[in-house]
C-alpha positions, 0 to 999 in steps of 0.5 A: 184434636187440630184441623188438617191445616194445623196438623200440616202447620206444625209437623213440616219443616223443610225449607220455606215452610213456616215451621221449618223457618222458625225452627231454624231461628233457634240453635239445633243439635246436628251431630255428636262430636263422637261421631266425627272420627279424628283421622277424618272429621266429616259427616254428612248431615241431614236436617229439616230435609236439607242435605249438609256436610259437617267438617273440622275447621281450625278451631271448630267446625263448618257446615256447608251444602253436600253438593258441589256448585260446580256439577253437583256431586258429594262434597261428603267425600271430599278431601279435607285440605288447606281448612276446608273441603276439596271436590273429588270431581274437578278440584274445586275447594270450598271454605268454611264460609261456603265460599269457593277458594280454587277452581284448578281447571279455570284459567288463571285470570277467570272471576267466575270463582267470585260469583260462586257460594255455597250454603253454609252455617255457624256451628257451636260445641256444647257438652259433646254435641255440635250445634248449628244455627241455619236461620237468618242474620246472626245467631241468638246467644246460648242461653244459660241453662244447665245442659250448656253450662255444666262442665263436660265431665258432668254430662253425656251426650248421646242420640237416637233415630226415630222413624216418625216425625219430630213433634211425636217425640217432643210430645211423648216427652212432655206426657207425664202420665205415660210413665205410669203405663207404658213404663210399668213392670209387672214385678218390680223394676228388676234392674240396678243399672247405672243411668236408668231413671225408673230403676232408682229409688224415689227419696224417702219411698223405698220405691223404684220410680217405676212401681211408684208411679205404676201404683198411683197412675192418675196424677193431677197435671199442671201447666205453667207457661215459663221463659224456657216455654212451659213448666209442667207437674205431676201430682201424685198423693201417696198419702193423706200428708204426702204427694210425689212431685214430678217437675219437668219441661218444655224448652221451647221449640223443640226439646224437653227438660226431665229429672233422672233420678236423684241428681241426674237430668236430662235435656232431649231434642227432637230434630227433623231429618226430614217430616217422617223421621227425626233424631233425638239428641241428649245431655245428661248431666249429674248435680253431684257426681262426674258421669261414667261416660264409658259405661253410659256410652256402652250400655247406649251403643248395645241398644244402636246399630251404627252409624245411623243410631237406629234402636235394634228393635225397631218397625221391622221387627215389632220393636222385640215385641215378647207376649210372655214377657207382657204377661210376666215383665214389662207392660209393653213386652218390649224389653227394659230399655224404656228409650224402645218403649217410648218410641215404639208409642210414637213411632206406631202412631205412623210417620206423621200422626193424624191429630184429626182424629184423637180425643184429648182430656184433662191429662193431655194439658201439656200436650195441648199446651204446647200446640198453643204455644207453637201456634202462637210463636209462628203468629209471632215468628211472622210478625218479627216479634220475639219468640220464647226461649230466644234470647236477643242479647248476652244479657238476657241469654244468662237469665235463661236459666235451669230449667228445674226439672225435679223428682221429689217427695213433698208435704201435701201443704206446702208442695209448691215450696217445698220442690223448689227448696228441695232444687235449691238444695240439690244445686248448693251441694252441687260441685258446679251448680253452687253458684247458679242456686241463688239466680235461680231462686230469684229468676225461675221462680 
């Protein structure tokens, strides 16, 4: 439970807010590369209550203020010319750095052009997502996390719109106990769908993950600090000799890392549009096989409406709730897509959850640990001290690896060592991660 002022502090991200300033100090996803059409790669973007326009430039991407400094018209309709955007109203041309390069109607000798510059931000592309740095000073180097280092052919990127505050999305992702109920099936999960984490069989059990966690609904939750933020353990005692160990992570400040079957993992960022809405961006990466991007894209596109990526099942239609389905097939009655289950959980709290009236228990350790970490980090940021998961140079960035995310069966005695060995074996066998297995063992242990 938070005090009202703390709840405001951890949910408000607009320009000038403490949390908004801190989150701008990290690279944030702003768009999928697949959203940018080749014929006209220009897109209006709203992030943390700031309206921007993203466009293709030579050698990369540019992100500037959405509105012309002259009369305030919308540059997202501008013409891509001379490596920049030309305003349709009076022809002012803006470069990728936000500087005004031409003012056709002004006198040739005018120095007015030298005074005009709109906001601009550095962009980098990583595995199908365009990231931007919206903070002050030079951007930090990208950490050597798996989601950034995995080869493109072993990854898949997507996004989705959730109509609630960003923190609700993150707190859902780092809450390990909810999977025993929210994603439960009345009968065994009937799907055999590529890339669906709860439809895969947990190695060594003969059961799909949805059934295993549904039967063992009281996991022991342990949380530990890590360079990337937090490591979260959900440990289920299956027999006297055997445990199910699921290791997930908070990647500070607004992402989490979750195992996705036996060989896949995904990193998911929850990025504020404003305080009442946000996008989640995901990079799925496979340690063993190249991803079937076409199949994954077709599966995800079938669940949303474009161009806003709003789920077809949403608040306006009660998330597709069906009482018969709830009785006979799924615990929620909201279809087979677990993304919708998570979406319902966090959207049903309202646009901004009132954390002053909630009651948290032992199973909520990761949620409370994350809130403490956020509050501490805000104090550190205000004092000018280093932030979690925020490398200060290339050397430190290379030391930020993983994070390790595992779903495995382990012996009751020695499970702490067993899951790490399992992860090392997976990386050693991987076509692309083998070189990092020793580094992960030494740095992330």
